[in-house]
Each structure stands twice: as C-alpha cells, then as structure tokens.
C-alpha positions in Angstrom: 183.0 53.9 63.4 184.1 50.5 64.1 185.3 47.9 61.5 186.4 44.3 62.4 188.2 42.8 59.4 188.9 39.0 59.3 189.0 38.9 63.1 190.2 35.9 64.8 191.3 34.8 68.4 192.7 31.5 69.3 193.3 30.5 72.9 195.8 27.9 73.7 195.5 25.8 77.1 197.2 22.4 78.1 198.2 21.9 74.5 194.7 22.3 73.1 193.8 25.2 70.9 190.2 26.8 70.7 189.1 29.3 68.2 187.1 31.7 70.2 186.5 34.0 67.4 186.7 32.8 63.8 187.0 35.2 60.7 184.6 37.7 61.8 183.8 40.8 59.8 181.6 43.4 61.2 181.1 47.3 60.6 179.3 49.5 63.1 177.9 52.9 61.7 178.2 55.9 63.9 175.3 56.4 66.2 174.3 52.7 65.8 173.6 50.2 68.5 174.8 46.7 67.5 173.8 43.7 69.6 176.2 40.6 69.7 174.0 37.8 70.8 174.6 33.9 70.9 174.9 31.2 73.5 177.7 30.8 76.0 180.9 30.3 74.0 180.0 31.8 70.9 182.7 34.6 70.9 180.4 37.5 71.4 182.2 38.8 74.7 185.8 38.0 73.3 185.0 39.9 70.1 183.8 43.0 71.9 186.8 42.9 74.3 189.2 43.1 71.3 187.6 46.5 70.4 189.4 48.2 73.2 192.2 45.7 73.5 191.3 43.9 76.5 192.0 40.8 74.4 194.6 40.8 71.6 193.4 39.4 68.3 195.4 36.3 66.9 194.8 37.8 63.3 192.8 40.3 61.8 192.5 44.0 62.0 190.2 46.5 64.0 189.9 50.1 63.0 188.1 53.0 64.9 187.1 55.9 62.8 189.6 54.6 60.2 192.5 54.2 62.6 194.0 50.8 63.6 193.6 50.2 67.2 197.1 48.6 67.4 198.6 52.0 66.4 196.8 53.8 69.5 198.1 54.0 73.1 196.1 51.5 74.8 195.4 53.7 77.9 194.2 56.5 75.7 192.2 54.1 73.7 190.3 52.8 76.8 189.7 56.2 78.2 188.2 57.2 75.0 185.8 54.2 75.1 182.8 53.9 77.6 182.7 50.5 79.2 179.7 49.0 81.1 179.8 45.5 82.8 177.7 43.4 85.0 177.0 44.7 88.6 178.3 48.2 87.6 182.0 47.6 88.8 181.8 50.7 91.0 184.5 51.5 93.5 183.0 51.1 97.0 185.0 53.9 98.8 184.2 56.5 96.1 180.8 58.3 96.1 178.2 57.9 93.3 179.4 61.3 91.8 183.1 60.4 92.2 182.6 57.0 90.5 180.8 58.8 87.5 183.5 61.4 87.2 186.4 58.9 87.3 187.5 59.1 83.7 187.1 62.9 83.7 189.3 63.0 86.7 192.0 61.0 84.9 191.7 63.3 82.0 192.6 66.3 84.2 189.1 68.0 84.2 188.7 70.6 87.0 186.8 69.5 90.1 183.9 71.7 89.6 183.6 70.5 85.9 183.7 66.9 87.0 180.9 67.5 89.6 178.7 69.3 87.1 179.2 66.5 84.5 178.3 63.9 87.1 175.2 65.7 88.1 174.2 66.1 84.5 174.5 62.4 83.9 172.8 61.3 87.0 169.9 63.2 85.9 170.1 61.6 82.6 170.0 58.1 83.9 167.1 58.8 86.2 168.9 59.3 89.4 168.3 62.8 90.8 171.7 64.0 91.8 170.5 65.9 94.9 169.6 62.4 96.2 172.3 60.2 94.9 175.4 62.1 94.2 176.8 61.8 97.7 175.7 58.3 98.4 178.1 55.3 98.2 177.5 52.3 96.0 176.5 49.9 99.1 173.5 52.5 99.5 172.1 51.7 96.1 170.0 49.0 94.7 171.4 46.7 92.0 169.5 48.7 89.3 170.8 52.0 90.6 174.3 50.7 90.5 173.8 49.7 86.8 172.5 53.3 86.2 175.6 54.7 87.7 177.6 52.3 85.6 176.1 53.8 82.3 176.4 57.3 83.5 180.1 56.7 84.3 180.7 55.2 80.8 179.2 58.3 79.2 181.2 60.8 81.5 184.0 61.8 79.1 181.5 62.0 76.2 183.0 59.0 74.3 182.1 58.3 70.8 182.1 54.5 71.5 180.4 52.5 74.5 181.0 48.9 74.9 178.3 47.0 77.2 179.0 43.3 78.4 175.7 42.0 79.6 175.1 45.0 81.9 171.7 44.0 82.8 172.4 40.4 83.3 172.7 40.3 87.2 169.4 42.3 88.0 165.8 40.9 88.4 163.5 40.8 85.6 161.5 43.9 86.3 164.6 46.1 87.0 166.0 44.8 83.8 162.9 45.9 81.7 163.1 49.4 83.3 166.9 49.5 82.5 166.3 48.6 79.0 163.8 51.2 78.4 166.0 53.8 80.1 168.9 52.7 77.7 166.6 53.2 74.6 165.6 56.6 76.0 169.2 57.7 76.6 170.5 56.4 73.3 167.8 58.4 71.7 169.2 61.5 73.2 172.9 60.9 73.0 173.1 58.7 69.9 176.4 56.9 70.8 178.0 54.0 69.0 177.4 51.0 71.1 178.4 47.5 71.0 176.1 45.5 73.4 176.6 41.8 74.3 173.8 39.8 75.7 172.4 36.3 75.6 168.8 37.4 75.9 166.9 37.5 72.5 164.0 39.6 73.8 166.6 42.3 74.9 168.4 42.0 71.4 165.2 42.7 69.6 164.1 45.6 72.0 167.6 47.5 71.8 169.4 46.6 68.5 169.5 48.7 65.4 171.4 45.5 64.0 171.6 42.1 65.5 174.8 40.0 65.2 174.0 36.3 66.0 177.2 34.4 66.7 178.0 30.6 67.0 181.1 28.8 67.6 183.1 32.0 67.0 181.4 32.9 63.7 178.7 35.2 62.6 175.5 33.3 61.4 173.7 36.4 60.6 174.2 40.1 60.8 171.2 42.6 60.0 168.4 44.5 61.2 165.9 42.8 63.6 163.4 42.3 60.8 165.7 40.4 58.7 166.4 37.6 61.2 162.7 37.5 61.5 161.8 37.5 57.9 164.9 36.2 56.2 166.7 33.9 58.4 170.1 33.0 57.0 170.1 29.6 58.4 167.8 27.2 60.4 170.0 27.9 63.5 168.5 31.7 63.2 165.0 30.3 63.5 165.7 27.9 66.3 167.6 30.5 68.3 164.9 33.0 68.0 162.3 30.5 69.1 158.6 30.1 69.1 157.9 33.9 69.5 159.4 34.6 65.8 155.9 35.1 64.5 154.8 37.4 67.1 158.0 39.5 67.0 157.6 40.0 63.3 154.4 41.8 63.9 156.4 44.5 65.5 158.6 44.9 62.4 155.6 45.1 59.8 154.6 48.7 59.2 151.1 49.6 58.3 152.6 51.4 54.9 153.4 47.7 54.0 150.0 46.5 54.0 148.0 49.5 52.9 146.2 49.8 49.7 146.5 52.6 47.3 143.9 55.5 48.1 140.4 54.3 46.8 138.5 57.2 45.4 135.2 55.8 46.7 136.1 55.7 50.4 135.6 59.2 52.2 138.4 60.3 54.3 136.7 60.0 57.8 137.7 58.5 61.0 141.3 57.5 62.2 144.2 58.2 60.1 147.2 56.4 61.4 150.9 57.0 60.7 152.4 54.5 58.2 155.4 54.1 60.3 153.4 52.2 63.2 154.0 48.5 63.4 150.9 46.3 63.1 151.4 45.8 67.1 151.2 49.5 67.5 148.4 50.0 65.2 146.2 47.5 67.1 146.8 49.4 70.3 145.9 52.7 68.5 142.7 51.3 67.1 141.6 50.2 70.5 142.4 53.5 71.9 140.4 55.3 68.8 137.1 53.5 69.9 134.2 52.3 67.9 134.9 51.3 64.2 134.1 53.9 61.5 133.3 52.3 58.2 135.0 49.1 57.3 138.6 50.3 57.8 140.9 53.1 58.5 143.3 55.4 56.8 147.2 55.2 56.7 149.0 58.8 56.8 152.2 59.6 55.0 155.2 61.5 56.7 153.1 64.7 57.2 150.0 63.1 58.1 148.1 63.2 54.7 146.1 60.1 53.7 148.2 57.8 51.5 146.5 54.4 51.8 143.6 52.5 53.3 143.3 49.2 55.4 140.2 47.4 56.0 139.7 45.8 59.3 139.4 42.4 57.6 142.6 43.0 55.7 144.4 44.0 59.0 143.1 41.1 60.9 143.9 38.7 58.2 147.4 40.0 57.8 148.1 39.5 61.5 146.5 36.0 61.6 148.5 34.9 58.3 151.7 35.9 59.8 151.0 34.0 62.9 149.8 30.9 61.0 152.8 30.9 58.8 155.1 30.7 61.8 153.1 27.9 63.6 151.8 30.3 66.4 148.4 29.2 65.6 147.3 26.2 63.8 144.0 27.2 62.1 143.7 29.1 58.9 143.9 32.8 59.0 140.2 33.2 58.1 139.1 30.9 60.8 141.1 32.5 63.7 140.1 36.0 62.7 136.5 35.3 61.6 135.2 36.8 64.9 138.0 39.4 65.4 136.7 41.9 62.7 135.0 45.2 64.1 131.5 45.4 63.0 
C-alpha cells in the first residue's frame, strides 16, 4: 500500500544542513499497522509527514498503491488519508459530530449521510452518539478528544491513516485505554496505519511491524518478535531495555515448545491453543485449576491435540529465556525448582 524508496530529507538552517531522514526504504502492506519509533530527532515524524506531503522529500520516492504521490493533487491526497495528532486538533466551534464529519463535508456528502457516519464512528470509538454528538470539544476530557480525533480520521473511510504520537498528551491510565481501543478498532476496520511513537511498550502492543530509527536511518524493521530475538545491532537491545526478556515471552507460542504427541500420555485435562503465547498460557493454566498429570496438551487450529508440554518443560522454558536476558541471575533449574505444579 505504501512504499518509501531511498527517501531522504535535508533541512538547511543558518548555513548548516541536517539530514533528518537518510536513505529510508520501507514497505507497508495493506491492512498492516507499522510503528515508527526512536528517540527525538531520529526522523520518524518527518518520515511520516512526507507520506501525505506535509514535508517534501529532498530525494527518493513515495508511492501509494503504486502511484507516485508527487503526481497526485495534494489536497485530494490529504483528504484521502486520515491523520491523527496529539491533543486531537479539534475545531472548538464545531460540535463533536461536526468535527468527525469534517472531511465528508469537504467531499460533498449530504448532511444526513454525514450525521449518520459521525454517529457510527462515535459508537465505534466508544463514545455513545446520543451523549456526545452534540457536545463541544471543551466539554470532553483529553482522552475523549483523542477518540474523536480517531473517529474523524476514519470518517471518509480512507485506506491509510497516519498517527503522530496520538496518545502522547494524555495520562498513563487513559493512554492504556486508548491503546486497547485502537487495537480493537484496527481489528474491525483493518486500515493501513503508520503510527509514530517514542514509547517502546506502545510499539510492541500495537505494531504488526516495528521500524526503529536513529539519526534519520532505519536500524531495524521487522515483526516485534524479530527485534526481541534477533536484534540487528546493539542499539536495538539498548533501546528496548531491560524488559526485553519479559517481552520475548509474549512472542513465543506454545506450538514452538510443544513436543510431538507421546503415545503413552492419555489425552486428559486442559488442551490449550498452540497460538497462545507463554504469557497467555500461564494465565490459562492458572484459570484451569489444579494440575492434571505432569503436563498439558497443545491443540492445533481446530482444537485437536497436536503436542504435549510438561509443567517442568514449560517452567524451564520461561526461566531460561529470562536468565538468558539477564532478567534473573540464577540458573533456570534453580529459579523454577519450586514453581512446577505438583
């Protein structure tokens, strides 16, 4: 859906030139959510702003669905791309419904059609239209304003949405709520999203792929699990920080650690989906209750037993991953000696 080819952006000020973006290559597939992350000055926001021509590349090319953005009318381009910024950017003299329907209005939609679309999207982002449609932005909390901003970005049903640190200006509790809402919404609408953040936890929570940038260049671009298991450079490990081992558990599935079906073990007790991560499986095992036998079964796509994991194997796998990352200093066996269900 989006392709960046050898993209660069150089700013000149007082005779000094700064390469904000330096030879970036990136492809964003249809329906994917790519997170651009990095420290301040890494070039992530400039890269994103060049997609809808809020910034003009110094060199390189950007295509959307195979079309060079330089050949497109800039107004039409921006109206066809949803855009969410910090603090919502709502017009204070417009009602919530009018803010949501702003782009459809510019596109010539009829009033009733705009109203219906606004109500539909307010419900999608968790703001009941009967309560919020006729309010003004000043009557909303910061988190509610951000929800309206997301609804507005989706109003004309654009294939692409750009999000520039959209949750950076709200408190941590509201931020987590908004992140969960975005995951739910993306699961329903499947837009192509480029999301800029400096929050590593947010990147791992939301991203189908994470693009880590530094000094205008891409250091690593890949699924979250790749950054955890196969960091491309020491910078990646340093940026992710001490939680790397813990995060890796969330990207290791039961099917990866299950043994082949042993004939001697009867199929009894819990059968957990092989797609569960080790973290999710741990929660499920607690919910299942007392241990049955020395382990549990792992199911395939249709729920049939396809593998087996002993409790000791399960516990040791977790401990070894934590120990390998320095999260715990003792050996796996020592750490988990008393953690195996009896």
